[in-house]
Structure formats: structure tokens, C-alpha cells
C-alpha positions in Angstrom: 14.6 15.4 -17.7 17.9 14.0 -17.2 18.3 10.8 -15.2 20.5 12.2 -12.2 18.5 15.4 -11.8 16.0 13.3 -9.7 18.7 12.3 -7.4 20.4 15.6 -7.1 19.5 16.2 -3.5 21.1 13.1 -2.4 24.2 13.6 -4.7 24.8 17.1 -3.2 24.8 15.5 0.3 27.6 13.3 -0.7 29.7 16.1 -2.3 28.6 15.7 -5.9 27.6 18.3 -8.2 24.5 17.6 -10.9 24.8 20.2 -13.9 21.7 21.1 -16.1 22.6 18.6 -18.7 22.5 15.7 -16.2 26.2 15.2 -15.8 27.7 14.5 -12.2 30.9 15.9 -11.0 32.7 15.0 -7.7 34.3 17.6 -5.6 37.5 17.7 -7.4 35.8 18.5 -10.7 36.2 15.1 -12.1 33.4 13.6 -14.1 31.6 10.9 -12.1 28.4 9.9 -14.0 26.4 11.1 -17.1 23.6 10.5 -19.5 24.2 10.1 -23.2 21.9 11.5 -25.9 20.1 8.2 -26.3 19.2 8.2 -22.5 21.7 5.6 -21.4 23.3 6.4 -18.2 26.7 5.4 -16.8 28.6 6.1 -13.6 32.5 6.0 -13.3 32.3 6.2 -9.5 30.6 3.2 -8.0 29.2 5.2 -5.1 27.0 7.3 -7.4 25.1 3.9 -8.0 24.7 3.3 -4.4 23.5 6.7 -3.6 20.9 6.6 -6.3 19.8 3.3 -5.3 19.2 4.5 -1.6 17.6 7.8 -2.7 15.2 5.7 -5.0 14.2 3.4 -1.8 13.6 6.5 0.2 11.3 7.9 -2.7 9.4 4.9 -3.2 8.5 4.5 0.5 4.6 5.3 1.1 4.0 8.5 2.5 1.9 8.4 5.8 -1.7 9.5 5.4 -2.7 12.5 7.4 -5.0 11.8 10.1 -8.7 13.1 9.9 -9.5 16.0 11.9 -12.2 15.6 14.6 -15.3 18.0 14.1 -15.3 20.5 16.9 -18.8 19.9 18.6 -20.7 23.0 19.2 -20.9 24.1 23.0 -24.5 24.5 24.0 -25.2 27.1 26.6 -27.2 25.5 29.3 -30.0 28.4 29.6 
């Protein structure tokens, strides 16, 4: 999986487009970031790095545990 695909949602929110090869394009169609065939990533736009760092911090936050459901006590008829 290309590196920038995991940050696609955050990048799209800032106006960038991520293609299937993992290249990132800005709103004007300029090449903003990419990954080469050896897995090295580079970004021409410094905002890409900041967006990815913030998105990774959001992904690393622990998810809250669901609260346990209380069991309903059966209602007994007083007869």
C-alpha cells in the first residue's frame, strides 16, 4: 500500500488529491508528494508533512472502550 494512501482522507480535507499510485496532487494539478519504487517518500509541499503528522497523531490516539451494558433484572410479579 502506498504511503500517502493512509492519509488520503486528511489530505483531501485540505484540497489535495491522492491517486492509486500514491502520488499527491494539489488543487492546481501540481505534483506535491510521491513515493518512489523503493518505498522512499518525498514531499515538495511542506504542508503535506504537517498534515500527515497531524493525521498520524489522530490515528494513534487510543479509542475509548465501550461501556459494559447493564443486565436488565427480570421483573417478578408479586402474586
